[in-house]
C-alpha positions in Angstrom: -7.3 -2.5 33.8 -6.3 -0.2 36.0 -4.4 2.5 34.3 -2.8 5.7 35.6 -2.3 8.9 33.0 0.2 11.6 34.1 -0.2 14.8 32.3 -3.3 16.3 30.6 -1.9 17.7 27.3 -3.2 17.0 24.3 -1.8 13.6 24.0 -2.9 12.8 27.8 -6.5 13.8 26.7 -6.7 11.7 24.0 -5.2 8.8 25.5 -7.8 9.1 28.4 -10.8 9.5 25.9 -9.5 6.2 24.0 -8.9 4.1 27.3 -11.9 5.4 29.2 -14.2 4.5 25.7 -12.6 1.2 26.1 -13.8 0.5 29.7 -10.7 0.9 31.7 -10.4 2.0 35.1 -8.7 5.3 34.5 -6.9 7.8 37.0 -5.5 10.9 35.7 -3.1 13.0 37.4 -2.0 16.7 36.5 -1.4 19.9 38.3 -3.6 22.0 36.5 -7.0 21.9 38.6 -9.2 22.9 35.7 -7.8 20.3 33.3 -8.1 17.6 35.8 -12.0 18.8 36.5 -12.8 18.7 32.9 -11.3 15.5 32.1 -12.5 13.9 35.0 -16.1 14.9 34.2 -16.1 14.7 30.8 -15.0 11.1 30.8 -15.9 9.8 34.2 -12.4 8.8 35.3 -10.8 9.8 38.5 -8.8 12.9 38.7 -5.9 13.8 41.1 -4.4 17.2 41.2 -0.7 17.3 41.6 2.8 16.0 40.6 2.9 13.0 38.9 6.2 12.1 40.4 5.0 12.6 43.9 5.1 9.6 46.0 2.0 10.1 47.8 0.3 11.4 44.5 1.0 8.1 42.8 -0.1 5.8 45.9 -3.4 8.0 45.9 -3.6 6.8 42.2 -3.2 3.2 43.2 0.2 2.7 41.6 0.5 -0.7 43.6 -2.0 -2.1 41.7 -1.9 -0.4 38.5 -1.5 -2.4 35.5 -0.2 0.5 33.5 1.0 4.1 34.2 1.3 6.2 30.9 3.5 9.6 31.6 3.2 12.4 29.0 3.7 15.5 30.8 5.6 18.2 28.9 8.9 17.4 30.6 10.9 14.2 29.5 12.8 14.0 33.2 9.3 14.3 35.0 7.9 11.5 32.6 11.0 9.4 33.2 11.4 9.9 37.0 7.6 9.2 37.2 7.7 5.9 35.2 10.7 4.9 37.4 8.8 5.4 40.7 5.6 3.7 39.5 7.7 0.7 38.5 9.5 0.5 41.9 6.0 1.1 43.6 4.6 -1.9 41.7 2.9 -0.8 38.3 3.2 -3.6 35.7 3.7 -1.6 32.5 5.5 1.6 32.3 5.0 4.0 29.3 6.8 7.2 28.9 6.8 10.1 26.4 10.6 10.9 25.6 11.0 13.8 23.2 14.7 15.2 23.3 16.8 13.9 20.8 19.4 13.3 23.4 17.4 10.9 25.3 15.9 9.2 22.4 19.3 7.9 21.7 19.3 6.3 24.9 15.9 4.1 24.5 17.7 0.7 25.2 19.3 2.0 28.5 15.9 3.3 29.7 14.2 0.5 29.0 16.7 -2.3 30.4 18.0 -0.4 33.3 15.2 1.9 34.3 12.2 -0.5 33.7 10.5 1.7 31.0 8.6 -0.8 29.3 7.7 1.7 26.1 9.1 4.9 24.9 7.0 7.2 22.7 8.4 10.1 21.0 5.4 11.5 19.1 7.7 14.0 16.8 9.8 11.2 15.9 6.8 8.9 14.9 5.2 12.2 13.1 8.8 12.4 11.3 8.2 8.7 10.2 5.1 9.4 8.7 5.8 12.5 6.9 9.0 10.6 5.6 6.8 7.7 4.3 4.4 10.1 2.7 7.2 11.7 0.9 8.6 8.8 -0.5 5.4 7.7 -1.5 4.1 10.7 -2.3 1.2 10.0 -4.8 -0.9 8.9 -1.8 -2.2 10.9 1.2 -1.0 8.6 4.0 0.6 5.5 4.4 0.8 3.1 7.1 3.0 -0.2 7.5 2.2 -3.7 8.5 4.1 -7.2 8.7 7.8 -5.3 9.0 6.8 -3.2 5.7 5.8 -6.1 3.6 2.2 -5.1 3.5 1.1 -1.1 3.3 -2.2 0.8 3.9 -2.5 3.9 1.9 -5.1 6.8 1.6 -5.9 8.0 -1.6 -8.5 10.6 -2.9 -10.7 9.5 -5.8 -11.0 12.9 -7.2 -7.3 12.5 -8.3 -7.8 9.4 -9.8 -9.7 7.7 -12.9 -11.9 5.6 -10.4 -14.9 7.6 -10.1 -18.1 5.8 -11.4 -16.4 2.5 -11.2 -17.7 -0.4 -8.8 -14.8 -2.3 -6.8 -15.6 -5.3 -9.0 -14.5 -3.3 -11.9 -10.9 -2.9 -10.6 -9.6 -5.9 -12.4 -10.2 -4.1 -15.9 -8.5 -0.9 -14.6 -5.2 -2.3 -12.8 -2.9 -5.1 -13.4 -2.1 -4.8 -9.6 -3.4 -7.0 -6.5 -4.8 -4.6 -3.8 -7.7 -4.5 -1.8 -10.0 -1.2 -1.2 -10.8 -2.0 2.5 -12.6 1.3 3.7 -14.1 4.2 2.0 -15.2 7.7 3.5 -17.5 9.6 2.1 -18.4 12.9 3.7 -18.8 11.9 7.3 -19.6 8.3 6.5 -17.3 5.4 6.7 -18.1 1.7 4.7 -16.4 -1.6 4.7 -17.3 -2.0 1.0 -18.2 -5.0 -0.8 -17.5 -5.3 -4.7 -20.7 -3.7 -5.8 -19.6 -0.4 -4.1 -19.2 2.3 -6.5 -16.9 4.9 -6.0 -17.6 8.7 -6.0 -15.4 11.6 -6.9 -15.2 12.8 -3.3 -14.7 9.5 -1.5 -11.4 9.0 0.3 -10.4 5.4 -0.2 -7.8 3.1 2.0 -6.1 0.4 -0.2 -4.0 -2.6 1.2 -1.2 -4.4 -0.6 2.2 -4.9 -1.0 4.7 -1.6 -1.8 5.0 -3.0 -5.7 1.5 -3.8 -5.9 0.4 -0.3 -4.3 2.8 1.4 -6.7 1.6 -0.4 -10.0 -2.0 0.4 -8.6 -1.4 4.2 -8.2 0.3 4.4 -11.8 -2.6 2.6 -13.5 -5.2 4.6 -11.7 -3.2 8.0 -13.1 -1.3 9.5 -9.8 2.2 8.3 -10.4 4.6 11.4 -10.8 8.3 12.1 -10.6 10.3 11.3 -7.5 10.6 14.3 -5.0 13.9 15.6 -4.7 13.6 18.9 -3.2 11.6 19.4 0.4 11.0 22.9 2.2 9.9 22.6 5.7 8.6 25.8 7.6 9.2 25.6 11.1 12.2 24.2 12.9 10.4 22.1 15.6 11.7 18.6 16.7 9.7 17.0 13.9 11.6 19.1 11.7 15.2 17.9 13.2 14.0 14.2 12.8 12.3 14.5 9.4 15.7 16.2 8.3 17.6 13.4 9.3 15.7 10.9 7.4 15.3 12.9 4.2 19.1 13.7 4.2 19.7 9.8 4.3 17.7 9.5 1.3 19.4 11.9 -0.8 16.6 14.5 -0.7 17.6 18.3 -0.4 16.1 19.9 2.7 15.7 23.6 3.3 14.3 24.7 6.5 12.7 28.3 7.3 12.5 29.2 10.8 11.8 32.5 12.8 13.8 32.0 15.9 17.7 32.7 15.5 18.5 30.3 18.6 16.6 27.4 16.8 18.4 28.3 13.6 21.9 27.9 15.1 20.5 24.8 17.2 19.4 23.0 13.9 22.7 24.0 11.8 24.8 22.4 14.5 22.8 19.3 14.4 21.7 18.6 11.1 24.6 20.4 9.0 23.5 18.9 5.7 20.0 20.9 5.7 20.0 24.5 4.6 18.7 26.5 7.7 17.3 30.0 6.6 16.5 32.6 9.3 13.2 34.2 8.3 9.3 34.4 8.8 8.0 31.3 6.5 4.8 32.6 6.7 5.8 35.5 4.7 4.8 34.8 0.8 7.4 36.8 -0.4 10.3 35.0 1.6 9.0 31.8 0.6 9.1 32.7 -3.2 12.4 34.1 -2.7 13.6 30.7 -1.3 12.5 28.9 -4.3 9.0 27.2 -3.0 7.9 27.1 -6.8 11.0 24.6 -7.2 10.2 22.5 -4.2 8.7 19.2 -5.0 7.1 19.1 -1.2 6.3 21.7 1.4 6.1 20.4 5.1 4.2 23.0 7.2 5.5 22.3 11.0 4.9 25.8 12.8 3.3 25.7 16.1 -0.1 26.9 15.2 -2.3 24.7 13.2 -4.1 27.3 11.5 -0.9 28.6 10.3 -0.2 25.5 9.0 -3.2 25.1 7.0 -2.7 28.3 5.3 0.7 27.7 4.6 -0.1 24.4 2.9 -2.8 26.0 0.8 -0.3 29.0 -0.1 2.0 26.2 -1.3 -0.6 24.5 -3.4 -1.2 27.8 -4.8 2.3 28.4 -5.6 2.8 25.3 -7.6 4.2 22.7 -4.7 3.5 18.9 -5.9 2.7 17.8 -2.2 1.9 19.9 0.7 2.0 18.3 4.3 0.7 20.0 7.3 0.9 19.5 11.1 -2.7 19.9 12.7 -3.1 18.8 16.5 -6.5 19.9 17.0 -9.0 17.4 16.0 -11.9 20.2 15.0 -9.4 21.8 12.6 -8.3 18.6 11.2 -12.1 18.1 10.2 -12.1 21.5 8.8 -8.6 20.9 6.7 -9.7 17.5 5.5 -11.8 18.6 2.4 -9.3 21.2 1.8 -6.6 20.6 -1.0 -3.9 19.7 1.3 -2.3 16.5 0.2 -1.5 15.0 3.6 -2.5 16.0 7.4 -0.6 14.9 10.1 -1.3 14.8 14.1 1.3 13.4 16.2 -0.8 13.2 19.2 -3.2 10.9 17.4 -0.2 8.5 16.1 1.3 8.2 19.7 -2.2 7.7 21.1 -2.9 4.8 18.8 0.3 3.2 19.6 0.0 3.4 23.2 -3.7 2.2 23.0 -2.6 -0.6 20.9 0.3 -1.5 23.4 -2.3 -1.5 26.1 -4.7 -3.7 24.3 -1.8 -6.5 23.7 -1.3 -6.6 27.3 -4.9 -6.8 28.5 -4.9 -10.7 28.6 -2.0 -11.6 30.7 -2.5 -15.0 30.3 -3.3 -15.5 26.7 -1.0 -13.6 24.4 -3.7 -11.5 22.2 -1.2 -11.4 19.1 -1.8 -7.9 18.5 1.2 -6.2 17.4 0.3 -2.9 15.6 -2.9 -0.6 15.7 -3.9 2.4 13.4 -6.6 4.9 13.9 -7.8 5.9 10.4 -10.7 8.3 9.1 -10.8 10.6 12.2 -10.9 7.5 14.5 -13.7 5.8 13.1 -12.0 3.1 11.5 -9.0 0.8 13.0 -6.3 -1.2 11.4 -4.8 -3.9 13.3 -2.3 -6.2 12.9 -2.4 -9.7 14.6 0.3 -12.5 14.8 -1.9 -15.9 14.6 -0.9 -18.4 17.5 -1.7 -22.1 17.4 -5.1 -21.7 19.4 -6.7 -19.2 17.1 -10.2 -20.1 16.2 -10.7 -21.6 12.4 -7.0 -22.4 11.6 -6.6 -24.3 8.1 -10.2 -23.1 7.2 -10.7 -21.6 3.9 -11.6 -17.9 4.2 -15.0 -18.6 2.3 -15.9 -20.8 4.7 -15.5 -18.6 8.1 -18.3 -16.0 9.0 -16.6 -12.8 10.2 -18.1 -10.3 12.1 -20.2 -7.3 10.3 -17.7 -4.6 9.9 -14.7 -6.8 9.6 -12.4 -7.0 6.7 -9.5 -9.4 6.2 -7.2 -7.3 4.4 -3.9 -9.3 4.2 -1.7 -12.1 5.4 1.9 -12.2 5.4 3.7 -15.6 5.9 7.4 -16.7 5.5 8.5 -13.1 4.3 5.7 -13.0 1.4 2.4 -11.0 1.3 -0.6 -12.9 0.2 -3.7 -11.1 -1.0 -6.6 -12.9 0.9 -8.8 -14.9 -1.6 -11.8 -17.2 -0.8 -9.3 -20.4 -0.9 -6.8 -18.9 1.4 -6.2 -20.0 5.2 -5.0 -18.7 8.1 -2.1 -20.6 9.8 -0.1 -20.5 12.7 2.6 -17.7 12.7 0.9 -15.7 10.0 0.5 -12.0 10.4 -2.7 -11.0 9.3 -4.0 -7.3 8.9 -7.6 -6.5 10.0 -9.5 -3.4 8.7 -12.6 -2.9 10.7 -15.6 -0.2 12.0 -16.1 -2.3 15.0 -14.7 -0.7 18.4 -12.4 -2.7 20.9 -11.3 -5.7 18.7 -8.6 -6.7 21.4 -7.7 -10.2 20.3 -7.8 -12.1 16.7 -10.5 -14.3 17.9 -13.0 -11.1 18.1 -13.0 -10.8 14.5 -15.1 -14.1 14.5 -18.8 -14.6 14.8 -19.3 -16.3 18.0 -22.2 -18.5 16.8 -19.9 -19.9 14.1 -19.9 -23.6 13.9 
């Protein structure tokens, strides 16, 4: 596909990396000459220096033949304008980053009247992920599939009674029906079989229905009391979206923000939250504000390093769950082994959603069926949700008789509103929603999971 990326901030760079790796013809546009030169050289893409909402620049980028344009500059207005112009000039699909809460409430108008096919809000998506992590606080992260009927969670083995047990022994440890579909050990990722033995340092990715996963957490010893009080350090857009969602759940929210103007805006927009004008990086201040009485601490300042330090400080002061925002991949790798419960990366969330959308549109003549894509374990694993269509291979064939490609695991089937834990005698039927976990790159349609030489 011929794809134009406008804006080379953190999100734009990551999207360019993903799309160029998948073999797309990518053109990047940014006003910053150094960024354009660096990204064009690093990922072997065409770079254009200029304004992404300029007619001549868009034409130079080949907008008339573009399959998609992705506008992710720091300006919502520029993203919207660039997307609208590209649509008028012939771009097939338009994806725009729109972050302002005022514009977020106009998504349907932007889609229906302005021709924007997909509107992405990294801060709002990050807030949703944090909210899920707080509600299901026993796990490090949680992703949902099949309209919430299936979930995939990340758990540290060290916090459970699983170390030393093989996956075949899970039935003796839990009453739940779950599937350990991936394991990260140090810097290596495995799609495990039943003989795989878990070790204390492992991170495991487990799929199942919400009720079964809740039972699993209880059985392996990590269920605790419901979270009622949350402290947020940093009054960012994520803090705004997150606070609204938590207040709707009856959770008490306290936000500590250093800038007075931001405090006043937050107080006006979310009157149900307690807004504190103070320096949240000061240990004495957070102690005075009752951090020891909080169930969860969410660190959302503009500095990754500060968020990591604040998260560690919160754990030392007795917070049950510490969640930190980290944008830079090298710092995510450093923070992974630290005693921080959840690391959230807004750019990665958005880039994964955009790549999923692009993959779903690659085969215009045949619906790929791809509905959801998550990148896990520092992008080494993908979890994908497909809707099965009538022409999918191996319908009505027992799973035990189907040969799947190496590194591919069928993690769950949703059918008629019910979640099916896949076993050998189960079959895939048209209309099913199936979730695949894989270490293989570029699974673009459901038939890609089967061995081509299967007869």
